N, CA and C of each residue as an Amber inpcrd file, in Angstrom:
protein
   261
   0.8530000  -1.1760000   0.0000000   0.0000000   0.0000000   0.0000000
   0.8910000   1.2290000   0.0000000   0.5210000   2.2220000  -0.7880000
   1.2750000   3.4590000  -0.8890000   0.5100000   4.5620000  -0.1930000
   1.2210000   5.3430000   0.6120000   0.5840000   6.4960000   1.2590000
   1.1150000   7.7650000   0.6210000   0.2850000   8.7570000   0.5980000
   0.6210000  10.0310000  -0.0380000   0.5340000  11.1220000   1.0160000
   1.6060000  11.8590000   1.1860000   1.6080000  12.9650000   2.1520000
   1.8820000  14.2520000   1.3830000   0.9710000  15.1840000   1.4690000
   1.1380000  16.4790000   0.8100000   1.5390000  17.5020000   1.8490000
   2.6680000  18.1320000   1.6550000   3.1860000  19.0740000   2.6480000
   2.4870000  20.4270000   2.5790000   1.7750000  20.7160000   1.4840000
   1.1470000  22.0200000   1.3660000  -0.2410000  22.0600000   2.0110000
  -0.6870000  20.9640000   2.6460000  -1.9770000  20.9740000   3.3380000
  -1.9040000  21.9290000   4.5190000  -2.9770000  22.6590000   4.7490000
  -2.9830000  23.7230000   5.7520000  -3.0790000  23.1950000   7.1740000
  -3.7820000  22.0980000   7.3930000  -3.9750000  21.6280000   8.7610000
  -3.7200000  20.1230000   8.8270000  -3.6280000  19.6420000  10.0730000
  -3.3840000  18.2140000  10.2750000  -4.5670000  17.3910000   9.7790000
  -5.7900000  17.9040000   9.9280000  -6.9570000  17.1430000   9.4720000
  -6.9690000  17.0130000   7.9490000  -6.5270000  18.0460000   7.2340000
  -6.4490000  17.9480000   5.7780000  -5.4130000  16.9130000   5.3610000
  -4.2650000  16.8980000   6.0390000  -3.2310000  15.9080000   5.7170000
  -3.7440000  14.4990000   5.9630000  -4.4760000  14.2870000   7.0550000
  -5.0220000  12.9610000   7.3620000  -6.0230000  12.5280000   6.2980000
  -6.8920000  13.4420000   5.8930000  -7.8980000  13.1240000   4.8710000
  -7.2290000  12.7300000   3.5630000  -6.2270000  13.4860000   3.1640000
  -5.5240000  13.1890000   1.9070000  -4.8400000  11.8360000   1.9920000
  -4.1790000  11.5410000   3.1210000  -3.4700000  10.2670000   3.2730000
  -4.4370000   9.0890000   3.2460000  -5.5430000   9.1910000   3.9610000
  -6.5110000   8.0910000   4.0100000  -7.1360000   7.8670000   2.6420000
  -7.4790000   8.9370000   1.9370000  -8.0810000   8.8080000   0.6080000
  -7.1140000   8.1200000  -0.3560000  -5.8520000   8.5300000  -0.3420000
  -4.8570000   7.9310000  -1.2320000  -4.6400000   6.4660000  -0.8850000
  -4.6120000   6.1280000   0.4030000  -4.3850000   4.7490000   0.8180000
  -5.5440000   3.8510000   0.3840000  -6.7710000   4.3310000   0.5260000
  -7.9360000   3.5320000   0.1290000  -7.9430000   3.3160000  -1.3770000
  -7.6520000   4.3640000  -2.1420000  -7.6310000   4.2320000  -3.6060000
  -6.5590000   3.2420000  -4.0450000  -5.3850000   3.2920000  -3.4190000
  -4.3070000   2.3880000  -3.7850000  -4.6720000   0.9510000  -3.4250000
  -5.3010000   0.7630000  -2.2830000  -5.6890000  -0.5820000  -1.8650000
  -6.7000000  -1.1740000  -2.8440000  -7.6770000  -0.3970000  -3.2950000
  -8.6500000  -0.8920000  -4.2690000  -7.9640000  -1.2800000  -5.5710000
  -7.0100000  -0.4560000  -6.0030000  -6.2950000  -0.7530000  -7.2390000
  -5.4770000  -2.0340000  -7.0750000  -4.8000000  -2.1920000  -5.9370000
  -4.0120000  -3.4010000  -5.7100000  -4.9040000  -4.6350000  -5.6620000
  -6.0920000  -4.5020000  -5.0640000  -7.0310000  -5.6270000  -5.0210000
  -7.4850000  -6.0190000  -6.4220000  -7.7300000  -5.0350000  -7.2740000
  -8.1460000  -5.3280000  -8.6430000  -7.0240000  -6.0160000  -9.4180000
  -5.7880000  -5.5680000  -9.2170000  -4.6530000  -6.2040000  -9.9010000
  -4.5120000  -7.6450000  -9.4340000  -4.6580000  -7.8700000  -8.1180000
  -4.5450000  -9.2290000  -7.5790000  -5.6700000 -10.1090000  -8.1150000
  -6.8910000  -9.5930000  -8.1310000  -8.0250000 -10.3510000  -8.6620000
  -7.8100000 -10.6870000 -10.1320000  -7.2780000  -9.7340000 -10.8910000
  -6.9880000  -9.9640000 -12.3070000  -5.9800000 -11.1040000 -12.4700000
  -4.9320000 -11.1210000 -11.6370000  -3.9270000 -12.1840000 -11.7090000
  -4.5320000 -13.5410000 -11.3760000  -5.3680000 -13.5680000 -10.3460000
  -5.9940000 -14.8270000  -9.9450000  -6.8920000 -15.3600000 -11.0520000
  -7.7070000 -14.4830000 -11.6390000  -8.6040000 -14.9120000 -12.7160000
  -7.8300000 -15.3900000 -13.9390000  -6.7570000 -14.6780000 -14.3010000
  -5.9370000 -15.1120000 -15.4360000  -5.3240000 -16.4760000 -15.1660000
  -4.8690000 -16.6780000 -13.9240000  -4.2630000 -17.9500000 -13.5550000
  -5.2720000 -19.0850000 -13.6790000  -6.4910000 -18.8630000 -13.2000000
  -7.5370000 -19.8880000 -13.2850000  -7.8740000 -20.1960000 -14.7440000
  -8.0180000 -19.1570000 -15.5600000  -8.3550000 -19.3500000 -16.9770000
  -7.2630000 -20.1400000 -17.6880000  -6.0010000 -19.8040000 -17.4290000
  -4.9000000 -20.5180000 -18.0850000  -4.8390000 -21.9730000 -17.6370000
  -5.0800000 -22.2270000 -16.3590000  -5.0360000 -23.6150000 -15.8810000
  -6.1620000 -24.4440000 -16.4810000  -7.3560000 -23.8710000 -16.5250000
  -8.4840000 -24.5930000 -17.1210000  -8.2210000 -24.8460000 -18.6090000
  -7.6990000 -23.8480000 -19.3080000  -7.3930000 -24.0220000 -20.7310000
  -6.3450000 -25.1170000 -20.9320000  -5.3190000 -25.1410000 -20.0830000
  -4.2990000 -26.1840000 -20.2030000  -4.8810000 -27.5730000 -19.9670000
  -5.7790000 -27.6860000 -18.9960000  -6.4070000 -28.9870000 -18.7280000
  -7.2550000 -29.4190000 -19.9200000  -8.0500000 -28.5020000 -20.4680000
  -8.8980000 -28.8340000 -21.6190000  -8.0420000 -29.2280000 -22.8150000
  -6.9870000 -28.4480000 -23.0810000  -6.1270000 -28.7600000 -24.2190000
  -5.4660000 -30.1220000 -24.0420000  -5.0380000 -30.4220000 -22.8230000
  -4.3690000 -31.7050000 -22.5810000  -5.3420000 -32.8630000 -22.7330000
  -6.5590000 -32.7170000 -22.2160000  -7.5380000 -33.8030000 -22.2810000
  -8.0670000 -34.0410000 -23.6920000  -8.1200000 -33.0050000 -24.5140000
  -8.6810000 -33.1700000 -25.8530000  -7.6210000 -33.4560000 -26.9120000
  -6.3710000 -33.4310000 -26.5510000  -5.3060000 -33.6930000 -27.5240000
  -5.3160000 -35.1690000 -27.9110000  -5.0350000 -35.4390000 -29.1770000
  -5.0730000 -36.8150000 -29.6800000  -3.7130000 -37.5010000 -29.5700000
  -2.6540000 -36.7400000 -29.3550000  -1.3200000 -37.3260000 -29.2610000
  -0.9510000 -37.4680000 -27.7890000  -0.0630000 -38.4030000 -27.4620000
   0.3430000 -38.5630000 -26.0700000   0.9700000 -37.2780000 -25.5170000
   0.8120000 -37.0830000 -24.2170000   1.3020000 -35.8600000 -23.5840000
   2.8110000 -35.6840000 -23.7500000   3.5740000 -36.7880000 -23.6840000
   5.0250000 -36.6870000 -23.7930000   5.4490000 -36.2440000 -25.1910000
   4.6300000 -36.5270000 -26.1950000   4.9880000 -36.1770000 -27.5660000
   4.6380000 -34.7320000 -27.9070000   3.9030000 -34.0720000 -27.0320000
   3.5000000 -32.7010000 -27.3260000   4.6530000 -31.7310000 -27.0910000
   4.6850000 -30.7070000 -27.9020000   5.6510000 -29.6310000 -27.7060000
   4.9750000 -28.5740000 -26.8330000   5.6190000 -28.1950000 -25.7640000
   5.0360000 -27.1970000 -24.8810000   5.6990000 -25.8510000 -25.1110000
   4.9750000 -24.7930000 -24.8220000   5.4770000 -23.4280000 -24.9630000
   5.4280000 -22.7580000 -23.6060000   6.5300000 -22.1580000 -23.2070000
   6.5630000 -21.4310000 -21.9410000   6.3110000 -19.9560000 -22.2410000
   5.3040000 -19.4060000 -21.5850000   4.9330000 -18.0040000 -21.7690000
   5.2500000 -17.2560000 -20.4890000   5.9770000 -16.1410000 -20.6120000
   6.3000000 -15.3030000 -19.4600000   5.6940000 -13.9300000 -19.6830000
   4.8410000 -13.5290000 -18.7630000   4.2270000 -12.2070000 -18.8310000
   5.2680000 -11.1750000 -18.4250000   5.6110000 -10.2680000 -19.3360000
   6.6730000  -9.2900000 -19.0740000   6.3020000  -8.3120000 -17.9740000
   5.0300000  -8.0060000 -17.8420000   4.6060000  -7.0060000 -16.8740000
   4.5690000  -7.5630000 -15.4490000   3.9940000  -8.7390000 -15.2790000
   3.8280000  -9.2830000 -13.9250000   4.8750000 -10.3350000 -13.5700000
   5.5410000 -10.9040000 -14.5750000   6.5300000 -11.9390000 -14.3090000
   5.9260000 -13.3310000 -14.1570000   4.6050000 -13.4470000 -14.3410000
   3.9420000 -14.7460000 -14.2430000   4.4040000 -15.6490000 -15.3870000
   4.5120000 -16.9400000 -15.1050000   4.9360000 -17.8970000 -16.1230000
   3.8450000 -18.9360000 -16.3340000   3.6180000 -19.2890000 -17.6000000
   2.6120000 -20.2890000 -17.9510000   3.2650000 -21.3120000 -18.8600000
   2.8150000 -22.5530000 -18.7890000   3.2160000 -23.5790000 -19.7510000
   1.9810000 -23.8840000 -20.5830000   2.0670000 -23.6210000 -21.8650000
   0.9300000 -23.7950000 -22.7650000   1.0920000 -25.0830000 -23.5550000
   0.0430000 -25.9030000 -23.5660000   0.0510000 -27.1400000 -24.3250000
  -0.6870000 -26.9240000 -25.6390000  -0.2000000 -27.4980000 -26.7190000
  -0.8740000 -27.2990000 -28.0090000  -2.2140000 -28.0100000 -28.0500000
  -3.0880000 -27.4690000 -28.8340000  -4.4400000 -28.0340000 -28.9870000
  -4.5540000 -28.6550000 -30.3720000  -4.8540000 -29.9370000 -30.4180000
  -4.9950000 -30.6050000 -31.7090000  -6.3690000 -31.2450000 -31.7960000
  -7.0640000 -31.0040000 -32.9000000  -8.3940000 -31.5810000 -33.0830000
  -8.3340000 -32.9820000 -33.6850000  -7.3810000 -33.2120000 -34.5750000
  -7.3510000 -34.4640000 -35.3060000  -5.9880000 -35.1320000 -35.1640000
  -5.9880000 -36.4140000 -35.2630000  -4.7470000 -37.1690000 -35.2100000
  -3.9650000 -36.9380000 -36.5070000  -2.6480000 -36.9420000 -36.4080000
  -1.8080000 -36.6310000 -37.5670000  -1.8260000 -37.7520000 -38.6100000
  -2.1140000 -38.9850000 -38.2180000  -2.0590000 -40.0880000 -39.1840000
  -3.3790000 -40.3570000 -39.7700000
């Protein structure tokens, strides 16, 4: 959580109001970022399970792709999705 202190506030009550408002806004933003990460993680895991279960080739024969999110640093292993057998 980030707090914001403005030195040009005229009174102690104004400084407190500004700090509390900034802290609440930052906390809401951090919660949204965390929720976004959790939802992305769930979606990627479900997609990987579906792709693995519906693939026609054995799991060991599949080529996997490692995806790294540059912004958050999260890493995913993506399995290819195949509808039909190659032979």
